[in-house]
N, C-alpha and C positions, 0 to 999 in steps of 0.2 A: 249447221249453224248455231251460232253461241247467241244465247238471250238478248236481248237491248235493255240494258239497265234502264230504269225510269228515273227522272230526277226527282230527288228529295229534297224536301223542304220542310223546315223546322220553323213552325208560326205559332204566335198566340192566337187562341179561339177570337178574340175581340177583332182580331185583325184580318181574320178572314173574309172571304166573299161571301155575300147571303146565299149563294148558290151552294156553296160547299159545306156550309153550316146545316143546311137543310138536308143534304145528303147523308151527313154524319148521323143527324138525328133518323134517318131511314137504317141506318147501319146500327146504332146503338140506342135501340127503343126503349130499352131500359136503365139508360142512363150512363153516364161516362166512366164514374169513378174506381168501380170494379173491373174495368177495362185498360187503364192505365200501367203503363210499362216504365222501367225506369232506364236511362243509359247517361253516358257518360258525354259530356260535351265538348267541343273542340277547345275548351279552356279547361278542361280536367274537373269540371263540376257535375255531379250527379242531377238529373234533371228526369222528372216524370212527364210522361206525354201521351196521348191518345193515338194509337197508330190508325191511318184512315189511307185506303188507299182508291185512287181513281185510273181511269184506262192510261192516263197521260203522267199521273205522278204518285208519288209517295209521300205522306204527311205523317209528321209527329207534331201532334198539335199538344203545344206546351200548357200545361196547366198541373196544378196541385191536387191533391184530394180534395181538400176542402175548395178551391174553385171549381172543380167539377160539379159537387155536390151544388156551390150556391148557384152555378149557372144552370142546372136542371131545375131548381126551387124558384127562381126568378124567371122561368123561361114558360110563357103561357100555352106554349105546345104540348107540356107537360101536366099530367093531373097531379093531384097532391102526393100520391105515393111514387111519384117519379116514373113515370111509364107514359111513353108518348100518345095521345091521345089519338082513338081511331079517326078521328075527321081530320086531324092534322096528318097523320099516316097515310091515309086514303089521297089526300089531295097533293101532297107530295109524292107518293108512286105515281099518280095520274101526271104530275108535272116533269118528274124524271122517268119515265119509261126506259127498259133498258135499250132501245136503240138511241135514244138521245145521248151526246156528250154533254160533260158537265163544262163551261166556259172556262178558258185558262186564265188564269191569273196575271196579271202583267207583272213578270218580274226575271231578273236574268237568272238561269239556275246551268249547273253543270251536274257532273256525276256525283258530286259529293255533297253532304248536306248543306243547305242555304239557310243558315241561321239568319234570318231578314232583319235582326233588330239588335241592339247591342244592350239588351237588357243584364245586367250583372244580379238582379233579384231572383236567381232563380230559387224555387221552392222556399 
């Protein structure tokens, strides 16, 4: 049996549901900037993004390296060294145990990347 491909979503961090942001923090407790990947979007532009996978979707969270650094430095869940604080990590782990599903986001999706906004100011 062939594997079922997940809907793929390209989205800006600020536009993500709070539950997805919290899951991303658990996945990347030491910050985002060192985990960014680059890809060419549907318009042929080189874009950087943070990959994140849930049970139902594969996300590419669009951000530049500087935006990734700024997001962490402005987030109270991270300490001054850019590491997720223990109390935040524990709270999110309790909230999102392995057997809980992440809430679906309301959007139309198919088997291609869904670039949900038309921003032309990539990187």
